[in-house]
C-alpha positions in Angstrom: 27.2 -22.1 14.8 28.0 -18.2 15.3 27.8 -17.6 12.1 24.7 -18.4 11.5 23.3 -16.5 14.3 24.9 -13.7 13.4 23.4 -13.7 9.7 20.0 -14.3 11.3 20.5 -11.2 13.1 21.7 -9.6 9.7 18.9 -10.5 8.0 16.7 -9.3 10.7 18.4 -6.0 10.2 18.3 -5.7 6.4 13.8 -6.5 6.7 13.5 -3.7 8.9 16.0 -1.3 6.8 13.5 -2.0 4.0 10.5 -1.4 5.6 12.0 1.9 6.9 13.2 2.8 3.2 9.4 2.6 1.7 8.0 4.8 4.6 7.0 8.4 3.8 7.2 11.2 6.2 4.2 13.4 5.7 4.4 17.3 6.7 1.1 18.2 8.3 0.2 21.6 7.8 2.6 22.2 4.6 4.7 25.5 5.2 2.2 26.4 7.7 2.7 23.3 10.2 0.0 22.4 13.0 -1.4 25.8 13.6 -5.4 26.6 14.0 -7.0 26.8 11.1 -8.2 29.7 9.6 -12.2 30.5 10.7 -13.3 29.5 7.3 -11.2 26.7 6.6 -11.8 24.7 10.1 -11.7 21.2 7.8 -8.4 21.9 6.7 -6.5 18.9 8.0 -9.0 16.4 7.3 -9.3 17.9 3.5 -5.1 17.4 3.6 -5.6 13.7 5.3 -8.1 12.8 2.8 -6.0 13.6 -0.5 -2.9 11.5 0.9 -2.8 7.8 0.9 -1.1 6.3 4.2 0.5 3.1 4.8 1.1 1.4 8.0 5.1 2.4 8.8 4.9 6.3 7.2 4.9 8.8 9.7 3.1 12.2 10.4 5.3 15.1 10.8 3.8 18.1 13.0 5.9 21.4 13.4 4.6 23.9 15.9 5.3 26.5 18.5 3.5 26.8 21.5 1.0 24.3 21.4 0.9 19.9 21.5 -0.5 17.0 19.6 -2.3 14.1 20.8 -3.6 11.3 19.7 -6.7 10.0 20.9 -10.1 7.9 20.8 -12.4 8.5 17.9 -14.5 9.7 21.3 -12.3 11.9 22.4 -11.3 13.1 18.7 -15.3 14.1 18.2 -15.4 15.4 21.5 -12.4 17.7 21.4 -11.6 15.8 24.6 -7.9 15.8 25.8 -7.7 14.6 29.0 -6.9 11.1 28.8 -4.8 10.9 25.2 -3.3 7.7 24.2 -0.1 9.9 22.9 1.0 13.2 23.8 4.2 15.5 22.7 4.5 19.4 23.3 8.2 19.6 22.0 7.5 21.8 19.2 8.6 19.0 16.8 6.5 15.7 16.4 6.6 12.7 14.5 4.3 9.9 15.1 5.1 6.5 13.2 1.8 5.2 11.5 2.1 1.9 13.1 -0.9 -0.1 12.2 -3.8 0.0 9.9 -7.1 2.0 10.8 -8.0 4.9 11.5 -5.5 7.4 13.9 -7.1 10.7 15.2 -5.1 13.8 16.0 -5.8 16.6 18.1 -4.2 19.8 19.7 -4.2 19.9 23.1 -4.2 23.8 23.9 -7.2 25.0 25.0 -10.2 25.7 22.3 -7.8 24.8 19.5 -9.6 21.7 18.5 -12.8 23.2 18.6 -11.7 25.8 16.1 -10.6 23.3 13.3 -7.0 22.1 14.8 -7.6 18.2 14.3 -7.3 15.6 11.9 -8.6 11.7 11.4 -5.8 9.9 9.2 -7.0 6.5 7.9 -4.2 4.2 7.2 -3.8 1.3 4.8 -1.8 -2.0 5.1 0.9 -2.5 3.2 0.1 -4.0 -0.3 -3.8 -2.3 0.0 -4.8 -1.4 -3.5 -5.1 2.1 -3.7 -8.7 3.3 -2.8 -11.7 3.6 -5.0 -13.0 7.2 -5.1 -16.5 5.9 -5.7 -16.4 3.4 -2.8 -17.8 4.3 0.3 -15.5 4.8 3.0 -14.9 1.9 5.8 -16.7 2.1 9.1 -14.6 3.9 11.3 -12.5 2.2 14.1 -11.2 3.2 17.4 -7.4 3.2 17.8 -6.6 0.5 19.9 -3.9 1.5 23.2 -2.9 -2.0 22.6 -1.6 -1.8 18.9 1.6 -3.2 17.9 4.9 -1.3 19.4 6.2 1.3 17.5 8.3 0.4 14.5 6.6 -3.1 13.8 5.5 -4.3 10.8 4.1 -7.6 9.4 7.3 -7.6 6.5 9.6 -7.2 9.2 8.2 -9.7 11.7 8.2 -12.1 8.8 11.5 -11.5 7.7 12.6 -11.7 11.5 11.0 -15.4 12.3 12.8 -16.5 8.9 15.9 -15.5 10.1 15.6 -16.5 13.5 14.4 -20.0 11.6 17.5 -20.2 9.3 19.7 -21.4 12.2 17.6 -24.2 12.8 17.2 -24.8 8.7 20.8 -24.8 8.3 20.9 -27.5 11.0 18.6 -29.8 9.8 19.6 -30.1 6.3 
């Protein structure tokens, strides 16, 4: 019985590792990092995001100095409001896992930076989603949910864990 439980835990761990192996870490802002864009290019982060394909379990990595990264609601994003973020970090090196499909809204928490274009909306597709058609209209925005799944979870990892946990029951009944 102990061997079956160990096997189940091993399968769950392997499922989580397989999920992580497919994930991509995107460097926001490239070599410049998370900075206030030039006045002539206030939409640079959204232009960058629109050229990338983000999937559940990917992450966005922000490098910055004397600034911060906030995940906010669509309304707070549109109004550059940083008072009630869903997530906040100011450690100069922040990685945010994109743990669910839908839109994620990022802004700088430094005064005036968001208004000058230091903000970004990222559309995350579910695993196995077909590539977006360049002719298809964008899907209507959905605000991020504070009750979203915990970071590091995915449907695949959950399914593997469920199978792994039921394995001892299947083995015992055969």
